[in-house]
N, CA, C and O of each residue as an XYZ file, in Angstrom:
620
protein
N     -61.438     13.250      2.949
C     -62.500     14.122      2.612
C     -62.860     14.939      4.118
O     -62.611     14.468      5.228
N     -63.393     16.041      3.897
C     -63.520     16.976      5.147
C     -64.817     16.700      5.677
O     -65.793     16.772      4.930
N     -64.977     16.297      7.251
C     -66.163     16.835      7.570
C     -66.151     17.891      8.626
O     -65.465     17.840      9.647
N     -67.228     19.159      8.189
C     -67.016     20.050      9.046
C     -68.291     20.161      9.907
O     -69.486     20.209      9.617
N     -67.668     20.184     10.974
C     -69.105     20.384     12.177
C     -68.973     22.215     12.409
O     -68.052     23.023     12.524
N     -70.601     22.257     12.392
C     -71.143     23.675     12.527
C     -72.196     23.804     13.793
O     -73.236     23.158     13.923
N     -71.729     24.683     14.587
C     -73.031     25.065     15.554
C     -73.815     25.988     14.831
O     -73.239     26.902     14.242
N     -74.983     25.890     14.790
C     -76.128     26.855     14.494
C     -75.820     28.123     15.049
O     -75.213     28.092     16.120
N     -76.079     29.156     14.601
C     -75.810     30.642     15.011
C     -76.697     31.282     16.038
O     -77.886     31.009     16.196
N     -76.210     31.899     16.516
C     -77.427     32.339     17.695
C     -78.880     32.723     17.838
O     -79.484     33.588     17.204
N     -79.433     31.744     18.997
C     -80.864     32.000     18.366
C     -81.606     32.551     19.625
O     -81.057     32.570     20.727
N     -82.832     32.984     19.421
C     -83.773     33.603     20.218
C     -83.433     32.716     21.705
O     -82.783     31.672     21.775
N     -83.960     33.331     22.638
C     -84.058     32.487     24.312
C     -85.327     31.781     24.180
O     -86.356     32.081     23.575
N     -84.985     30.696     24.943
C     -86.145     29.917     24.989
C     -87.025     31.007     26.089
O     -86.689     32.020     26.703
N     -88.252     30.259     25.981
C     -89.439     30.864     26.678
C     -90.890     30.170     26.750
O     -91.179     29.144     26.135
N     -91.410     30.599     27.255
C     -92.828     29.542     27.420
C     -94.026     29.589     26.319
O     -95.069     28.937     26.289
N     -93.376     30.882     25.147
C     -93.653     31.212     24.088
C     -93.635     30.433     22.788
O     -94.477     30.110     21.950
N     -91.856     30.202     23.025
C     -91.391     29.254     21.743
C     -90.986     28.066     22.319
O     -90.476     28.085     23.440
N     -91.152     26.969     21.671
C     -90.789     25.594     21.713
C     -89.044     25.436     21.214
O     -88.476     25.908     20.229
N     -88.609     24.735     22.134
C     -87.169     24.561     21.857
C     -86.454     24.527     20.340
O     -85.451     25.068     19.875
N     -87.602     23.504     19.731
C     -87.237     23.365     18.345
C     -87.179     24.450     17.664
O     -86.139     24.893     17.175
N     -88.602     25.114     17.549
C     -88.869     26.352     16.949
C     -87.974     27.633     17.078
O     -88.066     28.331     16.068
N     -87.070     28.178     18.108
C     -86.002     28.894     18.131
C     -85.635     29.177     16.943
O     -85.407     28.326     16.083
N     -85.533     30.535     16.769
C     -85.024     31.420     15.340
C     -83.773     31.768     15.396
O     -83.398     32.153     16.503
N     -83.005     31.757     14.552
C     -81.989     32.866     14.769
C     -82.204     33.843     14.568
O     -82.995     34.249     13.717
N     -81.289     34.735     15.599
C     -81.477     36.312     15.896
C     -80.225     36.957     14.573
O     -79.190     36.446     14.144
N     -80.886     38.207     14.259
C     -79.603     39.128     13.338
C     -78.650     38.511     13.283
O     -78.120     37.973     12.311
N     -78.209     38.560     14.880
C     -76.387     38.233     15.657
C     -76.285     37.089     14.784
O     -75.269     37.018     14.092
N     -77.180     36.157     14.689
C     -77.315     34.805     14.656
C     -76.913     34.509     12.973
O     -76.078     33.674     12.627
N     -77.683     35.365     12.048
C     -77.720     35.385     10.952
C     -76.331     35.899     10.245
O     -75.646     35.410      9.347
N     -76.215     36.996     10.968
C     -74.768     37.604     10.310
C     -73.669     36.510     10.769
O     -72.806     36.344      9.907
N     -73.504     35.709     11.962
C     -72.040     35.030     12.471
C     -72.481     34.208     11.458
O     -71.568     34.252     10.633
N     -73.519     33.337     10.948
C     -73.652     31.865     10.385
C     -73.130     32.081      8.753
O     -72.501     31.248      8.102
N     -73.585     33.474      8.275
C     -73.008     34.235      7.413
C     -71.329     34.416      7.052
O     -70.753     34.020      6.038
N     -70.839     35.030      8.038
C     -69.651     34.975      8.083
C     -68.921     33.733      8.037
O     -68.513     33.499      6.899
N     -68.676     33.020      8.733
C     -68.112     31.403      8.991
C     -68.439     30.705      7.723
O     -67.510     30.108      7.180
N     -69.888     30.677      7.031
C     -70.102     30.197      5.730
C     -68.979     30.882      4.858
O     -68.051     30.265      4.334
N     -69.178     32.165      4.778
C     -68.010     32.765      3.779
C     -66.437     32.204      3.742
O     -65.760     31.883      2.765
N     -66.153     32.204      4.949
C     -64.731     31.796      5.417
C     -64.949     30.144      4.755
O     -64.024     29.594      4.157
N     -65.908     29.666      4.902
C     -66.004     28.006      4.458
C     -65.626     28.092      3.151
O     -64.594     27.490      2.853
N     -66.177     28.662      2.335
C     -66.680     29.449      1.025
C     -65.033     29.192      0.554
O     -64.644     28.420     -0.323
N     -64.277     30.013      1.349
C     -62.791     30.419      0.577
C     -62.251     29.071      1.256
O     -61.184     28.996      0.647
N     -62.258     28.294      1.847
C     -61.642     27.131      2.117
C     -62.288     25.735      1.481
O     -62.070     24.532      1.630
N     -63.003     26.372      0.864
C     -63.977     24.873      0.083
C     -63.235     24.989     -1.537
O     -63.055     24.030     -2.288
N     -62.826     26.619     -1.859
C     -62.814     26.531     -3.367
C     -63.469     25.945     -4.673
O     -63.112     25.585     -5.795
N     -64.728     26.054     -3.852
C     -66.087     25.637     -5.205
C     -66.468     24.782     -4.991
O     -67.600     24.698     -5.467
N     -66.135     23.825     -4.408
C     -66.285     22.275     -3.532
C     -67.775     22.464     -3.359
O     -68.038     23.487     -2.726
N     -68.840     21.746     -3.754
C     -70.082     21.853     -3.394
C     -70.383     20.928     -2.314
O     -70.041     19.762     -2.514
N     -71.096     21.271     -0.932
C     -71.009     20.661      0.214
C     -72.548     19.517      0.012
O     -73.649     19.825     -0.446
N     -72.106     18.266      0.508
C     -73.606     17.635      1.085
C     -73.669     18.024      2.754
O     -72.971     17.585      3.668
N     -74.878     19.103      2.788
C     -75.104     19.413      4.225
C     -76.160     18.416      5.005
O     -76.935     17.851      4.233
N     -76.298     18.153      6.168
C     -77.292     17.191      6.648
C     -77.322     18.206      8.161
O     -76.290     18.556      8.733
N     -78.661     18.549      8.609
C     -78.790     19.264      9.829
C     -80.034     18.807     10.475
O     -80.985     18.221      9.957
N     -79.819     19.264     11.983
C     -80.630     18.679     12.890
C     -82.480     19.146     12.151
O     -82.582     19.845     11.143
N     -83.331     18.761     12.671
C     -84.445     19.322     12.115
C     -84.814     20.482     13.499
O     -86.017     20.729     13.594
N     -84.379     20.817     13.994
C     -84.548     22.425     14.672
C     -84.544     23.376     13.687
O     -83.870     23.233     12.667
N     -85.470     24.668     13.966
C     -85.522     25.624     13.236
C     -84.459     26.179     13.075
O     -84.250     26.560     11.923
N     -83.283     26.476     14.207
C     -82.067     27.173     13.971
C     -81.284     26.597     13.493
O     -80.486     27.402     13.015
N     -80.843     25.143     13.218
C     -79.996     24.324     12.563
C     -79.915     24.203     11.033
O     -79.034     23.927     10.219
N     -81.909     24.701     10.973
C     -82.267     24.368      9.535
C     -81.969     25.875      9.067
O     -81.990     25.862      7.836
N     -81.713     27.109      9.518
C     -81.776     28.303      9.212
C     -80.184     28.598      8.717
O     -79.838     29.129      7.662
N     -79.391     28.127      9.721
C     -78.223     28.224      9.411
C     -77.199     27.320      8.291
O     -76.128     27.602      7.753
N     -78.126     26.062      8.233
C     -77.488     25.205      7.021
C     -77.914     25.923      5.762
O     -77.307     25.779      4.701
N     -79.076     26.777      5.916
C     -80.001     27.237      4.508
C     -78.632     28.353      3.929
O     -78.200     28.380      2.776
N     -78.189     29.132      4.994
C     -77.169     30.278      4.771
C     -76.099     29.812      4.289
O     -75.455     30.422      3.435
N     -75.710     28.512      4.831
C     -74.577     27.756      4.437
C     -74.632     27.455      3.093
O     -73.776     27.950      2.360
N     -75.523     26.699      2.614
C     -75.924     26.489      1.157
C     -76.173     27.446      0.391
O     -75.467     27.384     -0.616
N     -76.991     28.477      0.407
C     -76.568     29.414     -0.354
C     -75.266     30.527     -0.644
O     -75.057     31.305     -1.575
N     -74.601     30.251      0.452
C     -73.123     30.774      0.198
C     -71.981     30.185     -0.227
O     -70.953     30.671     -0.701
N     -72.396     28.739      0.077
C     -71.124     27.663     -0.250
C     -71.542     27.073     -1.639
O     -70.785     26.945     -2.601
N     -72.772     26.760     -1.595
C     -73.663     25.377     -2.287
C     -73.409     24.536     -2.140
O     -72.291     24.047     -1.979
N     -74.544     24.043     -2.151
C     -74.778     22.488     -1.582
C     -75.927     22.106     -1.421
O     -76.772     22.996     -1.332
N     -76.359     20.756     -1.330
C     -77.733     20.433     -0.813
C     -77.908     19.948      0.988
O     -77.143     19.414      1.791
N     -79.323     20.460      1.058
C     -79.225     20.249      2.398
C     -80.326     18.863      2.747
O     -81.424     18.840      2.190
N     -79.830     17.518      3.903
C     -80.891     16.748      4.060
C     -81.230     16.962      6.103
O     -80.495     17.436      6.969
N     -82.210     16.545      6.168
C     -82.720     16.400      7.538
C     -81.522     15.435      7.992
O     -80.987     14.785      7.094
N     -81.088     15.293      9.204
C     -80.717     14.279     10.082
C     -81.005     14.060     11.275
O     -80.150     14.532     12.024
N     -82.213     13.319     12.035
C     -82.458     13.487     13.410
C     -81.216     12.604     14.097
O     -81.204     12.674     15.326
N     -80.515     12.056     13.693
C     -79.265     11.314     14.386
C     -78.676     12.660     15.137
O     -78.257     12.576     16.292
N     -78.670     13.845     14.447
C     -77.781     14.565     15.223
C     -78.315     15.322     16.546
O     -77.570     15.991     17.262
N     -79.306     15.191     16.720
C     -79.871     15.261     18.017
C     -79.793     14.312     19.029
O     -80.793     13.946     19.647
N     -78.330     13.761     19.307
C     -78.442     12.387     20.031
C     -76.720     12.462     19.975
O     -76.204     13.049     19.024
N     -75.955     11.908     20.920
C     -74.318     12.194     21.136
C     -73.762     10.993     20.179
O     -72.709     11.224     19.586
N     -74.259      9.998     20.027
C     -73.579      8.740     19.686
C     -73.367      8.803     18.432
O     -74.278      9.200     17.705
N     -72.153      8.437     17.904
C     -71.431      9.188     16.509
C     -71.828      7.869     15.724
O     -72.448      8.074     14.680
N     -71.561      6.491     16.071
C     -72.211      5.675     14.913
C     -73.076      5.810     13.974
O     -72.800      5.714     12.778
N     -74.469      6.101     14.547
C     -75.586      6.642     13.434
C     -75.563      7.564     12.889
O     -76.237      7.697     11.867
N     -74.708      8.627     13.411
C     -74.617      9.858     12.111
C     -73.468      9.306     11.270
O     -73.693      9.395     10.063
N     -72.029      8.635     11.668
C     -71.684      8.097     10.372
C     -72.149      7.419      9.657
O     -71.550      7.520      8.587
N     -73.177      6.510      9.592
C     -73.973      5.273      8.896
C     -75.128      6.369      7.946
O     -75.256      6.172      6.737
N     -75.780      7.313      8.533
C     -76.536      7.862      7.833
C     -75.586      8.951      6.587
O     -75.933      9.154      5.424
N     -74.341      9.513      7.287
C     -73.965     11.024      6.462
C     -72.746     10.767      6.139
O     -72.518     11.258      5.034
N     -71.853     10.236      6.569
C     -70.672      9.854      5.439
C     -70.795      9.055      4.641
O     -70.748      7.849      4.883
N     -70.971      9.535      3.562
C     -71.373      8.868      2.080
C     -70.315      9.412      1.000
O     -69.544     10.306      1.350
N     -70.281      9.103      0.220
C     -69.361      9.515     -1.059
C     -67.944     10.480     -0.229
O     -67.577     10.494      0.946
N     -67.509     11.094     -1.267
C     -66.161     11.308     -0.974
C     -66.024     12.937     -0.542
O     -65.331     13.309      0.405
N     -66.795     13.821     -1.391
C     -67.200     15.277     -0.983
C     -66.985     15.838      0.313
O     -66.589     15.009      1.133
N     -67.106     16.823      0.671
C     -66.960     17.559      1.619
C     -68.169     17.335      2.456
O     -69.174     17.187      1.760
N     -68.385     17.262      3.762
C     -69.926     17.291      4.231
C     -69.928     18.306      5.649
O     -69.166     18.437      6.607
N     -71.045     18.852      5.275
C     -70.878     19.966      6.628
C     -72.168     19.307      7.578
O     -73.140     19.005      6.887
N     -72.293     19.088      8.795
C     -73.019     18.723     10.128
C     -73.078     20.046     10.656
O     -72.205     20.852     10.976
N     -74.598     20.076     10.673
C     -75.404     21.902     11.177
C     -75.928     21.299     12.701
O     -77.074     20.859     12.603
N     -75.463     21.200     13.829
C     -75.770     20.753     14.956
C     -75.884     21.685     16.408
O     -76.028     22.903     16.306
N     -75.818     21.100     17.616
C     -75.826     21.660     18.564
C     -74.934     21.387     19.417
O     -74.281     20.411     19.051
N     -74.494     21.949     20.729
C     -73.623     21.662     21.899
C     -74.158     21.150     22.792
O     -74.922     21.879     23.425
N     -74.006     19.632     23.271
C     -72.689     19.528     23.435
C     -72.446     18.169     22.538
O     -71.388     17.566     22.719
N     -73.226     17.755     21.746
C     -73.046     17.053     20.678
C     -72.136     16.987     19.716
O     -71.650     15.925     19.326
N     -71.797     18.297     19.199
C     -70.696     18.663     18.246
C     -69.488     18.356     18.513
O     -68.676     18.174     17.606
N     -69.090     18.218     20.108
C     -68.011     18.454     20.871
C     -67.675     17.386     21.249
O     -66.559     17.181     21.727
N     -68.824     16.242     21.073
C     -68.857     15.091     21.532
C     -68.186     14.142     19.985
O     -67.203     13.400     19.987
N     -68.812     14.377     19.148
C     -68.451     13.498     17.891
C     -67.226     14.282     17.153
O     -67.161     13.946     15.970
N     -66.172     15.299     17.556
C     -65.133     15.869     17.296
C     -64.310     15.390     18.383
O     -63.150     15.802     18.395
N     -64.611     14.747     19.130
C     -63.538     14.096     20.329
C     -63.932     12.499     19.672
O     -62.948     11.948     19.180
N     -64.703     12.023     19.631
C     -64.985     10.673     18.826
C     -63.927     10.414     17.488
O     -63.283      9.389     17.261
N     -63.960     11.580     16.746
C     -63.267     11.269     15.524
C     -61.869     11.837     15.281
O     -61.008     11.169     14.708
N     -61.664     13.025     15.705
C     -60.612     13.521     15.717
C     -59.921     13.544     17.348
O     -58.900     14.204     17.545
N     -60.453     12.915     18.256
C     -59.348     13.134     19.436
C     -59.192     14.976     20.180
O     -58.448     15.563     20.966
N     -60.107     15.217     19.536
C     -59.712     16.906     19.585
C     -60.750     17.839     20.379
O     -61.796     17.195     20.293
N     -60.986     18.835     20.998
C     -61.920     19.283     22.055
C     -61.609     20.751     21.424
O     -60.547     21.329     21.191
N     -62.832     21.078     21.263
C     -63.313     22.727     21.010
C     -64.589     22.922     21.720
O     -65.399     22.039     22.001
N     -64.676     24.223     21.985
C     -65.996     24.571     22.881
C     -66.310     25.315     21.335
O     -65.466     25.893     20.651
N     -67.528     25.157     21.053
C     -68.359     25.392     19.746
C     -69.379     26.532     20.109
O     -70.522     26.404     20.549
N     -68.474     28.016     19.727
C     -69.401     28.846     19.721
C     -70.584     29.220     18.872
O     -70.797     28.621     17.817
N     -71.245     30.047     19.235
C     -72.291     29.778     18.312
C     -71.774     30.409     16.912
O     -71.134     31.422     16.630
N     -72.377     29.290     16.123
C     -72.093     29.816     13.992
C     -70.761     29.597     13.787
O     -70.282     29.926     12.702
N     -69.783     28.894     14.984
C     -68.476     28.291     14.903
C     -68.114     26.832     14.207
O     -68.859     25.899     14.506
N     -67.070     26.589     13.342
C     -67.290     25.103     12.545
C     -65.918     24.912     12.773
O     -65.059     25.793     12.824
N     -65.770     23.693     12.906
C     -64.307     22.892     13.212
C     -64.493     21.924     11.792
O     -65.372     21.211     11.308
N     -63.316     22.293     11.497
C     -62.677     21.721     10.095
C     -62.067     20.127     10.174
O     -60.926     20.201     10.629
N     -62.430     18.752      9.893
C     -61.575     17.782     10.366
C     -61.485     16.802      8.633
O     -62.363     16.499      7.825
N     -60.225     16.607      8.659
C     -59.513     16.193      7.441
C     -60.024     14.248      7.522
O     -59.384     13.619      8.365
N     -60.569     13.825      7.102
C     -61.134     12.322      7.727
C     -60.740     11.491      6.697
O     -60.714     11.854      5.521
N     -60.393     10.256      7.135
C     -60.309      8.965      6.263
C     -61.424      8.120      6.834
O     -61.471      7.538      7.918
N     -62.646      8.209      5.487
C     -63.615      6.937      6.002
C     -62.707      5.606      5.755
O     -62.899      4.827      6.689
N     -62.016      5.220      5.045
C     -61.719      3.846      5.545
C     -60.829      3.594      6.939
O     -60.241      2.526      7.113
N     -60.788      4.662      7.897
C     -59.830      4.430      9.009
C     -61.314      4.808     10.112
O     -61.406      4.210     11.184
N     -62.033      5.497      9.828
C     -62.978      6.184     10.488
C     -62.483      6.747     11.460
O     -62.902      6.497     12.590
N     -61.030      8.034     11.144
C     -60.733      8.874     11.913
C     -60.281     10.069     11.343
O     -60.267     10.121     10.114
N     -59.911     11.035     11.984
C     -59.752     12.628     11.327
C     -58.916     12.945     12.359
O     -58.644     12.222     13.317
N     -58.363     14.466     12.049
C     -57.513     15.184     12.334
C     -57.915     16.350     12.428
O     -57.987     16.781     11.277
N     -58.352     17.442     13.446
C     -58.624     18.655     13.111
C     -57.598     19.479     12.690
O     -56.469     19.651     13.149
N     -58.347     20.108     11.451
C     -57.406     21.253     10.963
C     -57.707     22.548     10.525
O     -57.416     23.066      9.446
N     -58.428     23.099     11.643
C     -59.077     24.380     11.507
C     -60.598     24.278     12.189
O     -61.422     23.363     12.206
N     -60.601     25.724     12.781
C     -61.207     26.365     13.511
C     -61.661     27.264     13.011
O     -60.757     28.088     12.873
N     -63.031     27.824     12.437
C     -63.539     29.038     12.135
C     -64.607     29.637     12.981
O     -65.660     29.047     13.223
N     -64.317     30.788     13.413
C     -65.742     31.177     14.303
C     -65.911     32.960     13.686
O     -64.955     33.681     13.405
N     -67.063     33.264     13.615
C     -67.420     34.603     13.402
C     -66.999     35.641     14.024
O     -67.100     36.822     13.691
N     -66.541     35.199     14.905
C     -65.548     36.605     15.691
C     -63.879     36.609     15.109
O     -63.025     37.451     15.389
N     -63.734     35.496     14.293
C     -62.206     35.610     13.655
C     -61.949     37.095     13.081
O     -62.863     37.640     12.462
N     -61.179     37.512     13.202
C     -61.008     38.742     12.198
C     -60.285     38.085     11.029
O     -60.861     37.339     10.237
N     -58.842     38.437     10.954
C     -58.015     38.178      9.435
C     -56.646     37.476     10.135
O     -55.966     37.720     11.131
N     -56.625     36.643      9.245
C     -55.355     35.727      9.180
C     -53.939     36.051      8.446
O     -53.730     36.129      7.236
N     -53.090     36.205      9.452
C     -51.968     37.056      8.626
C     -51.044     35.785      8.645
O     -50.948     35.055      9.631
N     -50.322     35.575      7.375
C     -49.194     35.041      7.163
C     -47.871     35.575      7.804
O     -47.657     36.786      7.752
N     -46.862     34.638      8.480
C     -45.660     35.699      8.706
C     -45.006     35.030      7.997
O     -43.845     35.349      7.744
């Protein structure tokens, strides 16, 4: 099964006027999330996602863009606001279909290190794809997608 870790798109800056949890995606963040979701759609070849998102507005917006482009259902997961992988695995790793976890740095980086022993600095709206074995509770990083990615070419 695939677990896809996706960082929310670029968001408005923190300010006294807007609480951190209420920060919205910028236009650039919306476009970036859309580009990455479109790459995921091609990768998934029609398989629908089960999407878990932190309760923050920018992650919900990113999850909605991914659901619209890739297809899938969205569920809130407060567990995505902390670095411990155990509660996330217990709540989110069910079934055998692809799972998208939309969250924040540095938590996503921590999950990826625990599950796949890989380190990636998640840019806004980027995603890491892990081929995950639920029986062994381990996986391997097989791809990193970023809205800055242009075109892949085969040699």
